[in-house]
C-alpha positions in Angstrom: -30.1 -63.6 190.2 -32.4 -61.0 189.1 -31.2 -57.5 190.2 -33.6 -55.9 192.4 -34.0 -52.4 190.8 -36.4 -51.1 193.8 -35.3 -47.7 195.4 -34.9 -47.2 199.1 -38.3 -45.8 199.3 -40.1 -48.5 197.4 -38.3 -50.8 199.8 -39.0 -49.0 203.0 -43.0 -48.7 201.7 -43.3 -52.2 201.2 -42.3 -53.2 204.6 -44.6 -50.4 206.1 -47.5 -52.0 204.1 -46.7 -55.5 205.7 -46.7 -54.1 209.1 -50.2 -52.5 208.1 -49.4 -49.2 208.2 -50.3 -47.0 204.9 -47.1 -45.2 203.6 -48.3 -41.7 202.6 -45.8 -39.7 200.3 -45.1 -36.2 201.4 -42.5 -33.2 201.0 -41.2 -30.9 203.6 -41.8 -27.0 203.0 -40.8 -25.4 206.0 -38.4 -27.3 208.1 -38.6 -24.3 210.7 -42.5 -24.5 211.3 -42.5 -28.2 212.1 -42.3 -29.5 215.8 -40.1 -32.6 215.2 -38.9 -35.6 217.9 -36.0 -37.1 216.2 -36.3 -41.1 217.0 -32.8 -42.9 218.1 -33.5 -46.7 216.9 -34.2 -49.0 214.0 -37.0 -49.0 211.5 -38.4 -52.0 213.7 -38.5 -49.8 216.6 -39.9 -46.8 215.2 -42.9 -49.0 213.7 -43.7 -50.3 217.5 -43.3 -46.6 218.5 -45.3 -45.7 215.7 -47.9 -48.2 216.4 -48.0 -47.3 220.1 -48.8 -43.3 219.4 -52.0 -45.1 217.5 -50.6 -44.0 214.5 -52.5 -45.4 210.9 -50.2 -44.2 208.5 -46.7 -43.0 208.2 -45.5 -39.8 206.2 -42.7 -41.0 203.6 -40.8 -38.6 202.2 -37.5 -39.2 199.9 -34.2 -37.7 200.3 -31.9 -37.2 196.9 -28.4 -36.8 197.2 -27.7 -33.0 196.3 -24.8 -31.5 194.6 -24.2 -29.1 197.5 -23.1 -32.3 199.6 -20.0 -32.2 197.7 -18.7 -29.0 199.3 -17.8 -28.2 202.7 -20.4 -26.6 205.0 -19.4 -25.3 208.2 -22.9 -24.2 209.3 -22.1 -20.9 210.3 -24.4 -18.4 208.3 -23.3 -15.1 207.0 -24.8 -13.1 210.3 -22.9 -15.5 212.6 -19.7 -14.8 210.5 -20.4 -11.1 210.7 -20.7 -11.1 214.4 -17.4 -13.0 215.0 -15.1 -11.4 212.3 -16.9 -8.2 211.8 -17.7 -6.2 208.8 -14.2 -5.5 207.4 -14.6 -1.8 208.6 -14.7 -2.2 212.4 -10.7 -1.2 212.9 -11.9 2.5 211.4 -9.5 2.2 208.3 -12.2 3.0 205.8 -11.7 -0.1 203.8 -8.2 0.5 203.2 -6.7 -1.0 206.2 -3.3 -2.5 206.0 -2.6 -2.6 210.3 -4.1 -6.7 210.0 -6.4 -6.2 212.8 -9.7 -8.6 213.7 -12.0 -7.3 211.3 -10.0 -5.6 208.6 -10.3 -7.0 204.6 -6.6 -7.6 205.4 -7.5 -11.0 206.2 -10.1 -10.3 209.3 -6.7 -10.5 211.9 -5.5 -13.9 210.6 -2.4 -13.0 209.1 0.5 -13.0 211.0 3.9 -12.0 210.0 6.6 -14.5 209.8 9.4 -14.7 212.1 12.2 -14.3 209.4 10.9 -10.7 208.6 9.8 -12.0 205.2 7.3 -9.7 203.2 5.1 -12.7 202.7 2.6 -13.1 205.4 1.5 -16.4 206.3 -2.2 -16.7 206.8 -4.4 -18.9 208.9 -7.8 -20.0 208.0 -10.5 -20.8 210.4 -12.9 -23.6 209.0 -15.6 -21.5 208.2 -13.6 -19.7 205.9 -13.2 -23.1 203.8 -16.8 -22.9 203.4 -17.8 -24.1 199.6 -14.5 -26.3 199.5 -14.7 -28.9 196.8 -14.6 -31.9 199.1 -13.4 -34.2 196.0 -9.8 -32.6 196.3 -9.5 -34.0 199.9 -11.5 -37.4 199.2 -10.8 -38.1 195.5 -13.1 -41.2 196.0 -16.1 -38.9 196.3 -15.9 -38.2 192.5 -17.6 -41.8 191.7 -20.7 -40.5 193.4 -21.2 -37.6 191.3 -23.1 -39.4 188.6 -25.7 -40.2 191.5 -26.6 -36.5 192.1 -30.4 -36.4 192.2 -30.8 -39.8 193.1 -32.9 -41.4 195.9 -30.4 -41.5 198.9 -32.8 -42.4 201.9 -36.2 -41.3 203.0 -37.6 -39.6 206.2 -40.1 -41.1 207.5 -42.6 -39.3 210.3 -45.2 -40.3 212.4 -48.0 -37.4 212.1 -49.5 -35.8 215.0 -48.7 -32.1 216.8 -45.4 -33.5 217.8 -43.7 -35.4 214.9 -41.8 -38.4 215.4 -39.3 -38.7 212.7 -36.4 -41.0 211.8 -34.1 -41.1 208.3 -32.9 -43.8 207.1 -30.4 -43.9 204.4 -28.9 -46.2 201.2 -25.8 -48.4 202.1 -24.0 -46.7 199.0 -25.1 -43.0 200.8 -23.9 -44.6 204.2 -20.2 -44.8 202.5 -20.6 -41.5 200.9 -21.3 -39.9 203.9 -18.6 -41.3 205.9 -16.1 -39.4 203.4 -17.9 -36.2 203.7 -17.5 -36.6 207.4 -13.6 -37.7 207.2 -12.9 -34.6 204.8 -14.8 -32.0 206.9 -13.3 -33.3 210.0 -9.9 -32.9 208.3 -11.0 -29.1 207.7 -11.9 -28.6 211.6 -8.7 -30.0 212.9 -6.3 -27.8 210.7 -8.1 -26.1 208.1 -5.1 -23.8 206.7 -2.9 -27.2 206.4 -5.8 -29.2 204.9 -6.2 -25.9 202.2 -2.6 -26.1 201.3 -3.1 -30.2 200.4 -6.3 -29.1 198.3 -4.4 -26.7 196.4 -1.5 -29.2 195.8 -4.0 -32.0 194.8 -5.4 -29.6 192.4 -2.4 -28.0 190.7 -1.2 -31.8 190.0 -4.4 -32.6 188.6 -4.2 -29.1 186.8 -1.0 -30.2 185.4 -2.1 -33.7 184.8 -4.8 -32.6 182.4 -2.4 -29.8 180.5 -0.5 -32.4 179.0 -4.1 -34.6 178.2 -6.9 -34.2 176.5 -8.9 -34.5 179.5 -10.4 -31.3 180.4 -12.8 -32.3 183.3 -10.9 -31.1 186.4 -12.6 -28.9 188.3 -11.3 -25.8 190.2 -11.4 -25.4 194.1 -14.7 -24.2 194.6 -16.0 -20.7 195.8 -19.6 -22.5 195.8 -21.4 -21.5 198.8 -23.4 -24.4 200.5 -27.1 -24.5 201.2 -28.5 -26.1 203.8 -29.3 -29.6 203.5 -32.6 -31.1 204.5 -30.7 -34.0 205.6 -29.7 -34.2 209.2 -26.2 -34.9 209.8 -25.9 -38.6 210.8 
């Protein structure tokens, strides 16, 4: 049997044409300027709704797998982070704080001395502290999707109008990738400190293996600021 090389965009556009709707390729340039209603049903239900609204065509935007999706994103931006934890000078120590109070550079109040009076502090993290963590360290299976970066993974369909009715559809392989992202992100949100410890252990083990072989492809734990994805979280 011949392999079907059609992308998910081609498949959906063919289906729209059979429903006597014209697929109209589009790109989103400013999501914040859009008034969007997200549709909760499947493709057939979306088509029925579009016809009920009198649509003669459907905007079709191809979505692509982005590199940033391999890195953790808590969804907290810089302004929210500063509002929650301060800018590092709120304790009044002029940037040389050793008191460990909230907002200080010594760990934003997340350092806590151990009960055994050790000189080593235990550091506790919040999920947003791990923004940019390489999720392949937590879910090595994700690495097989690296070759798909830039590949079409879904489509965003929109019924034109003042209020846009919208639905997103994804290829089966992307759904599996998204499940791994969700699992890794959930682990971070449940216990970020322990999750980071696990990630460091996995990285060190892989780094040791690479040092004893010719494999130089092992990635470092990322300090990679994630950008907001255009794709809505599933």
